C-alpha positions as CSV (number, residue, x, y, z in Angstrom):
1,M,30.3,-9.9,30.5
2,T,32.4,-6.8,30.1
3,D,31.0,-3.3,30.8
4,T,31.3,-2.5,27.1
5,N,29.2,-5.5,26.0
6,S,26.7,-4.7,28.7
7,S,26.5,-1.2,27.5
8,I,25.9,-2.3,23.9
9,L,23.2,-4.7,24.9
10,S,21.5,-2.1,27.1
11,K,21.1,0.1,24.1
12,L,19.4,-2.5,22.0
13,S,15.6,-2.5,22.2
14,Q,13.8,-5.6,23.2
15,G,12.5,-6.0,19.6
16,N,16.0,-5.8,18.2
17,R,17.3,-8.4,20.6
18,I,14.5,-10.8,19.7
19,N,15.2,-10.3,16.0
20,I,18.9,-10.9,16.5
21,V,18.4,-14.1,18.5
22,I,15.8,-15.4,16.0
23,G,18.1,-14.4,13.1
24,L,21.0,-16.3,14.5
25,I,18.9,-19.4,15.1
26,I,17.7,-19.2,11.5
27,I,21.2,-18.8,10.2
28,V,22.5,-21.8,12.1
29,L,19.5,-24.0,11.0
30,G,19.7,-22.7,7.5
31,V,23.4,-23.5,7.0
32,V,22.6,-27.1,8.1
33,F,19.5,-27.7,6.0
34,A,20.0,-25.2,3.1
35,G,18.8,-26.7,-0.2
36,E,17.8,-30.1,1.3
37,L,14.1,-29.4,1.9
38,P,11.7,-31.5,-0.2
39,Q,10.1,-29.6,-3.1
40,Y,6.6,-30.4,-4.2
41,G,6.3,-29.0,-7.7
42,D,6.4,-25.2,-7.4
43,H,6.5,-25.0,-3.6
44,Y,8.2,-26.5,-0.5
45,G,5.1,-27.4,1.4
46,F,4.6,-25.5,4.7
47,W,8.1,-24.1,4.5
48,S,6.9,-21.9,1.6
49,V,4.8,-19.7,3.9
50,L,7.4,-19.3,6.6
51,P,9.5,-16.4,5.0
52,P,6.6,-13.8,4.8
53,L,4.9,-15.3,7.9
54,I,8.0,-15.0,10.1
55,A,8.6,-11.5,8.8
56,I,5.1,-10.4,9.6
57,V,5.0,-12.1,13.0
58,L,8.3,-10.5,14.0
59,A,7.2,-7.1,12.7
60,F,4.0,-7.2,14.9
61,W,5.8,-8.7,17.9
62,T,9.0,-6.6,17.9
63,Q,7.7,-3.4,16.3
64,E,10.8,-3.4,14.2
65,V,10.2,-3.7,10.5
66,V,13.7,-3.6,8.9
67,S,15.3,-6.5,10.7
68,S,12.0,-8.5,10.5
69,L,12.0,-8.2,6.7
70,F,15.6,-9.2,6.5
71,V,15.1,-12.2,8.7
72,G,12.3,-13.3,6.3
73,I,14.6,-12.9,3.3
74,V,17.4,-14.9,4.9
75,L,15.0,-17.7,5.8
76,G,13.7,-17.8,2.2
77,G,17.2,-18.0,0.9
78,F,17.9,-21.0,3.1
79,I,14.7,-22.7,2.1
80,S,15.4,-22.3,-1.6
81,G,19.1,-23.2,-1.2
82,N,20.2,-19.6,-2.1
83,I,22.3,-18.9,0.9
84,N,23.9,-15.8,-0.7
85,V,20.7,-13.7,-0.4
86,V,22.5,-10.6,-1.5
87,D,23.4,-12.1,-4.9
88,A,20.2,-14.2,-5.3
89,Y,17.6,-11.7,-4.1
90,L,18.7,-8.3,-2.9
91,I,20.6,-7.2,-6.0
92,P,18.2,-8.6,-8.6
93,S,15.2,-7.0,-6.7
94,I,16.7,-3.6,-6.0
95,G,18.3,-3.5,-9.5
96,T,15.0,-3.9,-11.3
97,E,13.3,-1.2,-13.4
98,D,10.2,-1.5,-11.1
99,F,12.2,-0.6,-8.0
100,A,14.0,2.1,-9.8
101,L,10.7,3.6,-10.7
102,I,9.5,3.4,-7.1
103,L,12.7,5.0,-5.9
104,L,12.5,7.8,-8.5
105,V,8.8,8.5,-8.4
106,Y,7.5,7.6,-5.0
107,L,10.5,8.4,-2.8
108,W,12.9,10.9,-4.4
109,S,10.2,12.9,-6.2
110,L,7.7,12.7,-3.4
111,G,10.3,13.5,-0.7
112,G,11.9,16.2,-2.8
113,L,8.6,17.9,-3.6
114,I,7.6,17.9,0.1
115,G,11.1,19.2,1.0
116,I,10.7,22.1,-1.5
117,W,7.3,22.9,0.1
118,T,9.2,23.2,3.5
119,R,11.1,26.1,1.9
120,T,8.2,27.7,-0.1
121,G,5.4,27.0,2.4
122,G,3.2,25.9,-0.5
123,A,1.5,23.0,1.3
124,E,1.1,25.0,4.5
125,R,-0.5,27.9,2.5
126,F,-2.8,25.4,0.8
127,A,-3.8,24.0,4.2
128,E,-4.7,27.5,5.4
129,W,-6.8,28.1,2.3
130,A,-8.5,24.7,2.5
131,G,-9.1,25.3,6.2
132,S,-10.9,28.6,5.5
133,K,-12.9,27.3,2.5
134,I,-13.5,23.6,3.0
135,V,-12.2,22.3,6.3
136,R,-13.7,23.2,9.6
137,G,-12.2,20.6,11.9
138,P,-11.0,17.0,12.1
139,K,-14.2,15.6,10.6
140,S,-14.2,17.7,7.5
141,A,-10.4,17.3,7.2
142,K,-10.9,13.5,7.1
143,F,-13.8,13.9,4.6
144,F,-11.5,16.0,2.5
145,T,-9.0,13.1,2.6
146,W,-11.8,10.7,1.5
147,M,-12.7,12.9,-1.5
148,M,-9.1,13.2,-2.5
149,G,-8.8,9.4,-2.4
150,L,-11.6,9.2,-4.9
151,V,-10.1,11.9,-7.1
152,F,-6.7,10.1,-7.2
153,H,-8.4,6.8,-7.8
154,Q,-5.6,5.2,-9.9
155,G,-5.0,2.9,-7.0
156,G,-2.1,1.6,-5.0
157,T,1.1,3.6,-4.8
158,I,-0.1,6.4,-7.0
159,S,-3.2,7.1,-4.9
160,T,-1.4,6.9,-1.5
161,V,1.3,9.3,-2.6
162,L,-1.0,11.8,-4.3
163,T,-3.6,11.8,-1.6
164,G,-1.2,11.7,1.3
165,A,1.0,14.6,0.0
166,T,-2.1,16.7,-0.6
167,V,-4.0,16.2,2.6
168,R,-1.3,15.8,5.2
169,P,-0.7,19.5,5.9
170,I,-4.5,20.0,6.3
171,S,-5.0,17.0,8.5
172,D,-2.0,18.0,10.7
173,E,-3.3,21.5,11.0
174,Q,-6.7,20.2,12.2
175,G,-5.2,17.8,14.8
176,V,-6.0,14.5,13.0
177,S,-3.8,11.8,14.3
178,H,-1.5,10.2,11.8
179,E,-3.1,6.8,12.5
180,E,-6.4,8.3,11.2
181,S,-4.8,9.9,8.2
182,S,-2.9,6.8,7.1
183,Y,-6.0,4.7,7.4
184,M,-8.0,7.2,5.3
185,V,-5.3,7.3,2.7
186,D,-4.8,3.6,2.5
187,S,-8.4,2.6,2.6
188,T,-9.3,5.0,-0.3
189,A,-6.5,3.9,-2.6
190,S,-6.8,0.4,-4.0
191,P,-10.4,0.0,-2.9
192,A,-11.3,3.1,-4.9
193,A,-9.4,1.9,-7.9
194,T,-11.5,-1.3,-8.0
195,V,-14.8,0.5,-7.6
196,I,-14.0,3.4,-10.0
197,P,-12.3,1.4,-12.8
198,F,-10.9,4.3,-14.9
199,N,-7.4,3.1,-14.5
200,V,-5.1,0.2,-15.5
201,W,-6.6,-2.4,-13.1
202,P,-9.2,-3.8,-15.5
203,L,-6.6,-4.1,-18.3
204,Y,-4.1,-5.8,-16.0
205,I,-6.7,-8.4,-14.9
206,A,-7.9,-8.9,-18.5
207,G,-4.3,-9.9,-19.4
208,L,-4.5,-12.6,-16.7
209,L,-7.9,-14.0,-17.6
210,V,-8.4,-13.8,-21.3
211,G,-9.0,-17.4,-22.7
212,T,-9.3,-19.0,-19.2
213,I,-13.1,-19.7,-19.4
214,P,-15.7,-19.3,-22.2
215,L,-16.9,-15.9,-20.8
216,F,-13.4,-14.4,-21.3
217,E,-12.6,-14.8,-25.0
218,T,-11.1,-11.4,-25.5
219,N,-9.6,-8.6,-23.3
220,Q,-12.7,-6.5,-23.9
221,D,-14.8,-9.3,-22.5
222,V,-12.9,-9.2,-19.3
223,V,-12.9,-5.5,-19.0
224,S,-16.7,-5.4,-19.5
225,F,-17.1,-8.2,-17.0
226,F,-14.9,-6.2,-14.5
227,I,-17.2,-3.2,-14.8
228,Q,-20.4,-5.4,-14.5
229,A,-18.9,-7.1,-11.3
230,I,-18.3,-3.8,-9.5
231,P,-21.6,-4.0,-7.5
232,F,-20.3,-7.4,-6.2
233,N,-16.9,-6.1,-5.1
234,F,-18.1,-6.0,-1.6
235,Y,-14.8,-5.3,0.1
236,G,-14.1,-2.3,-2.1
237,I,-17.5,-0.9,-1.6
238,F,-17.7,-1.4,2.2
239,A,-14.1,-0.2,2.7
240,L,-15.1,3.1,1.1
241,L,-18.3,3.3,3.0
242,M,-16.7,2.6,6.3
243,T,-14.0,5.1,5.6
244,L,-16.6,7.7,4.9
245,L,-18.5,7.0,8.1
246,F,-15.2,7.0,9.9
247,A,-14.4,10.4,8.5
248,W,-17.6,11.9,9.7
249,E,-17.3,9.9,13.0
250,L,-20.7,8.3,12.4
251,L,-19.6,4.7,13.2
252,P,-21.5,3.6,16.3
253,W,-18.3,1.9,17.5
254,I,-14.8,1.9,16.1
255,P,-13.6,-1.7,16.1
256,S,-10.0,-0.8,17.0
257,K,-8.9,0.0,20.5
258,K,-5.6,1.6,19.3
259,M,-7.5,3.8,16.8
260,R,-9.8,5.0,19.6
261,E,-6.8,5.8,21.7
262,A,-5.2,7.6,18.8
263,I,-8.3,9.8,18.3
264,K,-8.5,10.6,22.0
265,R,-4.8,11.4,22.2
266,S,-4.8,13.8,19.2
267,R,-8.0,15.6,20.3
268,E,-7.0,16.0,23.9
269,T,-3.3,16.5,23.8
270,G,-2.6,17.5,20.1
271,K,-0.1,14.7,19.7
272,L,-0.4,13.3,16.2
273,D,1.8,10.3,17.1
274,R,2.0,8.1,20.2
275,D,5.0,8.5,22.5
276,G,7.8,6.3,21.4
277,S,6.5,5.9,17.8
278,E,8.9,6.0,14.8
279,P,7.1,7.9,12.0
280,M,8.0,7.0,8.4
281,S,9.1,10.5,7.6
282,S,11.7,12.6,9.4
283,K,11.8,16.2,10.5
284,E,13.2,17.2,7.1
285,L,9.6,16.7,5.7
286,T,7.8,18.5,8.5
287,E,9.8,21.4,9.7
288,M,9.2,24.7,7.9
289,D,12.3,26.8,6.9
290,I,10.9,29.5,4.7
291,P,13.2,32.4,3.9
292,E,12.1,35.7,5.5
293,D,11.8,37.5,2.2
294,Y,9.8,34.8,0.4
295,N,6.1,35.4,-0.1
296,S,4.3,32.0,0.0
297,G,1.2,31.6,-2.2
298,L,-1.2,29.0,-3.4
299,I,0.8,28.7,-6.7
300,D,3.6,27.1,-4.7
301,F,1.3,24.1,-4.0
302,L,-1.2,24.2,-6.9
303,G,1.5,24.6,-9.6
304,P,3.3,21.3,-8.8
305,I,0.1,19.5,-8.0
306,G,-1.6,20.8,-11.2
307,T,1.4,19.7,-13.2
308,L,1.3,16.3,-11.6
309,L,-2.4,15.8,-12.3
310,G,-2.3,17.3,-15.7
311,V,0.6,15.3,-17.0
312,A,-0.7,12.0,-15.4
313,I,-4.4,12.2,-16.2
314,I,-5.0,14.3,-19.4
315,P,-2.9,12.1,-21.7
316,Y,-4.6,9.0,-20.3
317,I,-8.1,10.4,-20.8
318,I,-7.3,11.5,-24.4
319,T,-5.7,8.2,-25.4
320,F,-8.2,6.0,-23.7
321,Y,-11.5,7.8,-24.2
322,V,-10.9,10.1,-27.2
323,M,-8.5,8.1,-29.3
324,G,-10.0,4.7,-28.2
325,N,-6.6,3.2,-27.3
326,T,-7.9,0.9,-24.6
327,E,-5.1,-1.6,-25.0
328,D,-2.2,0.7,-24.1
329,P,-3.4,4.1,-23.0
330,L,-0.7,6.7,-22.2
331,L,-0.1,6.9,-18.5
332,M,2.9,9.2,-17.8
333,I,3.3,8.7,-14.0
334,A,7.0,8.9,-13.7
335,E,7.2,12.0,-16.0
336,A,4.4,13.6,-14.1
337,F,6.2,13.4,-10.7
338,V,9.5,14.6,-12.1
339,L,7.9,17.5,-13.8
340,A,6.0,18.4,-10.7
341,V,9.2,18.6,-8.8
342,L,10.7,20.8,-11.5
343,A,7.6,23.0,-11.5
344,G,8.0,23.5,-7.8
345,M,11.6,24.5,-8.3
346,F,11.0,26.9,-11.2
347,I,8.1,28.6,-9.4
348,A,10.3,29.1,-6.3
349,L,13.1,30.5,-8.4
350,A,10.8,32.7,-10.4
351,K,9.5,34.2,-7.2
352,G,13.1,35.1,-6.1
353,M,14.2,32.1,-4.0
354,E,17.9,31.3,-4.3
355,L,18.9,28.2,-6.1
356,K,20.8,26.9,-3.1
357,T,17.8,27.2,-0.9
358,V,15.6,25.3,-3.4
359,M,18.1,22.5,-3.7
360,D,18.7,22.3,0.1
361,G,14.9,21.8,0.4
362,F,14.9,19.1,-2.2
363,V,17.9,17.3,-0.7
364,D,16.4,17.5,2.8
365,G,13.2,16.0,1.5
366,C,15.0,13.1,-0.1
367,K,16.8,12.5,3.3
368,G,13.4,12.4,5.0
369,V,12.3,9.3,3.1
370,T,15.5,7.3,3.6
371,I,13.8,4.9,6.0
372,G,11.0,4.4,3.5
373,A,13.5,3.5,0.8
374,I,15.1,0.9,3.0
375,V,11.8,-0.7,4.0
376,L,10.5,-0.7,0.4
377,A,13.7,-2.3,-0.8
378,L,13.4,-5.1,1.7
379,A,9.7,-5.5,1.0
380,V,10.3,-5.8,-2.7
381,T,13.0,-8.4,-2.1
382,L,10.8,-10.4,0.3
383,K,8.1,-10.6,-2.5
384,E,10.7,-12.1,-4.8
385,V,11.7,-14.5,-2.1
386,A,8.0,-15.5,-1.6
387,E,7.7,-16.1,-5.3
388,S,10.8,-18.2,-5.5
389,V,9.7,-20.6,-2.7
390,G,6.1,-20.8,-4.0
391,T,4.3,-19.1,-1.1
392,A,1.2,-18.4,-3.2
393,E,1.2,-21.7,-5.0
394,Y,1.2,-23.6,-1.7
395,V,-1.6,-21.6,-0.2
396,V,-3.7,-22.1,-3.4
397,A,-3.0,-25.9,-3.4
398,M,-4.2,-26.2,0.2
399,V,-7.8,-25.1,-0.8
400,G,-8.5,-28.2,-2.9
401,D,-11.4,-28.6,-5.3
402,S,-14.0,-30.3,-3.2
403,I,-16.0,-27.1,-2.3
404,M,-19.7,-26.4,-2.1
405,P,-20.6,-23.6,-4.5
406,M,-22.3,-21.4,-1.9
407,F,-19.0,-21.3,0.1
408,L,-16.6,-20.8,-2.8
409,P,-16.8,-17.0,-3.1
410,A,-16.1,-16.5,0.6
411,I,-13.3,-19.1,0.5
412,L,-11.7,-17.4,-2.5
413,M,-11.9,-14.0,-0.7
414,G,-10.3,-15.4,2.5
415,L,-7.6,-17.1,0.4
416,C,-6.8,-13.9,-1.4
417,M,-6.7,-12.0,1.9
418,L,-4.2,-14.5,3.2
419,I,-2.0,-14.6,0.1
420,A,-2.0,-10.8,-0.4
421,F,-1.3,-10.2,3.3
422,A,1.6,-12.7,3.2
423,A,3.1,-11.5,-0.1
424,G,2.2,-7.8,0.3
425,T,0.7,-7.4,-3.2
426,S,-2.7,-7.4,-4.8
427,F,-1.4,-7.5,-8.4
428,G,0.8,-10.5,-7.5
429,T,-2.1,-12.2,-5.9
430,Y,-4.3,-11.6,-9.0
431,A,-1.5,-13.2,-11.1
432,V,-1.5,-16.3,-9.0
433,V,-5.1,-16.8,-8.0
434,F,-7.2,-15.5,-11.0
435,P,-5.9,-18.0,-13.6
436,V,-6.8,-20.8,-11.1
437,A,-9.9,-19.4,-9.4
438,M,-12.0,-18.7,-12.5
439,P,-11.5,-22.1,-14.1
440,L,-12.2,-23.7,-10.7
441,A,-15.4,-21.7,-10.3
442,W,-16.5,-22.5,-13.8
443,A,-15.8,-26.2,-13.2
444,I,-17.9,-26.2,-10.0
445,L,-20.8,-24.2,-11.5
446,P,-20.7,-22.7,-15.0
447,D,-23.1,-19.9,-14.2
448,P,-22.2,-16.2,-15.1
449,F,-23.7,-14.9,-11.9
450,F,-21.7,-17.3,-9.8
451,I,-18.6,-16.4,-11.7
452,T,-19.4,-12.7,-11.0
453,L,-19.5,-13.4,-7.2
454,C,-16.2,-15.3,-7.3
455,F,-14.7,-12.6,-9.5
456,G,-15.7,-9.8,-7.0
457,A,-14.4,-11.9,-4.1
458,V,-10.9,-12.3,-5.7
459,V,-10.7,-8.6,-6.5
460,G,-11.8,-7.5,-3.0
461,G,-9.9,-10.1,-1.0
462,S,-6.6,-9.3,-2.7
463,V,-7.1,-5.6,-2.0
464,F,-7.7,-6.3,1.7
465,G,-4.5,-8.3,2.1
466,D,-2.5,-5.7,0.2
467,Q,-3.9,-2.8,2.2
468,C,-3.3,-4.4,5.6
469,S,0.1,-6.1,5.0
470,P,3.0,-4.4,6.7
471,I,5.2,-5.4,3.8
472,S,3.0,-3.9,1.1
473,D,4.3,-0.9,-0.8
474,T,0.9,0.8,-0.4
475,T,0.9,0.3,3.4
476,I,4.4,1.6,3.6
477,L,3.8,4.6,1.4
478,S,0.5,5.5,3.2
479,S,2.6,5.7,6.4
480,L,5.3,7.6,4.6
481,A,3.0,10.1,3.0
482,T,1.1,10.9,6.2
483,G,4.1,10.7,8.6
484,S,2.7,7.7,10.5
485,D,4.5,4.9,12.3
486,L,4.2,1.9,10.0
487,M,3.1,-0.7,12.6
488,D,0.8,1.9,14.3
489,H,-0.9,2.3,10.9
490,V,-1.1,-1.5,10.4
491,K,-2.5,-2.2,13.8
492,T,-5.1,0.5,13.8
493,Q,-6.5,-0.2,10.4
494,I,-6.7,-4.0,10.4
495,P,-9.8,-4.2,12.7
496,L,-11.7,-1.7,10.6
497,A,-10.8,-3.5,7.3
498,L,-11.7,-6.8,8.8
499,V,-15.2,-5.6,9.5
500,A,-15.7,-4.6,5.9
501,A,-14.2,-7.9,4.7
502,G,-16.4,-9.9,7.2
503,I,-19.5,-8.2,5.9
504,G,-18.5,-8.9,2.4
505,A,-17.8,-12.6,3.1
506,V,-21.2,-13.1,4.8
507,L,-23.0,-11.4,1.8
508,Y,-21.2,-13.6,-0.7
509,T,-22.3,-16.7,1.2
510,L,-25.9,-15.5,1.6
511,I,-26.3,-14.4,-2.0
512,A,-24.7,-17.7,-3.3
513,A,-27.0,-19.7,-1.1
514,V,-30.2,-17.9,-2.2
515,F,-29.5,-17.2,-5.9
516,V,-27.1,-19.8,-7.1
């Protein structure tokens, strides 16, 4: 081996070397067997679970997400016979309207807004105000995060971005580790959306379930059923309760060694990230560069945030509750984010900041979320790969229909946890599982209360998997918005989420055994 080759290899991390070796093995095997695997209806048997499974295992093992996701995509291409994954998956996924919306709203707008705040000091000024009026230390800072999660309860990407952008300067100021912050933000996003249903979630699920069983004859039937089933969405409820207890540090024991280490590190050393971590946001999003002649004020933060909330929430409330448009209420999320960025710019310009300084802040903010854009692009592509090889269909088929009624809710919950974790999406899991699970539950026992238990189990289990999956957009954006290392966030939150899910599964089984 030459000195040059030795030097190159020495610069590669162990994780990268492992991914390179595994990737080469997959490429060789894929070229040999591409397109020749037996297909069973909509899936390829056990091969269908390998793309997301390999990606997740590699991400945990090597601590390197980008190459892990790409290996999963390549493997899926070979399984489906689409060796040219660029043409078959990457371009169609990245070129979709959904990804364009994510790129515009949750990356450029979020990054640009935070970048503007590094020039105006708006977020820092708000943190100082909140610290003097509301926050008194790490506990109250985390409780403030919990409250913001409930306020921004639209769920998923919306909640993680809004909550994270609002609370990060406060939490950082109070020495809350980024592992704690990202868990608080992630665990109050989708769980809150399923417990506080004033959002699009009931309408989305209604579109999947209408006409599937006699209880769901119309969309309104499903929406009403969704609301009635909220007390039995055990994961959503216990996730929020555990997060609240975690915020006030009232849990008798934190079921996560790495989280305990993160708390100890931040409190004793002030380090918000572990040594060697790779936070999902760069220094462009955290370093202040306020002009000497600029007078920072609350308006620099409240103006953009107020614009964001006003444009996103007020039209929705008017169209849904006042005008009664429950089928298609006006939810202007993209417009709200773009206008929030413009509001931040105009406020800074009106207060005397130079246009070049404002734009430099915006551009630096966009630079700061580049890694997030790459990870999200690959995660979105892997979801398309999982769909094309029938990952969810295979897992559903494995369950079978010979199940005792008392165990079905817990089994459905576990199934949804697995599918959503592998695919990285709760909405996608709903689309696959709900149309099958409700008719299955009705066939086993046509009892409304039993259906309610199964309904809550599917809702909560899917949210768990989405929340904990390293390839989920909400997980990625929670890390991005709070500045956390992605895999640090995943590893520290899973034990806590598993406790909430475990309690829920036990309750489903006990209630079904006693009352069904």
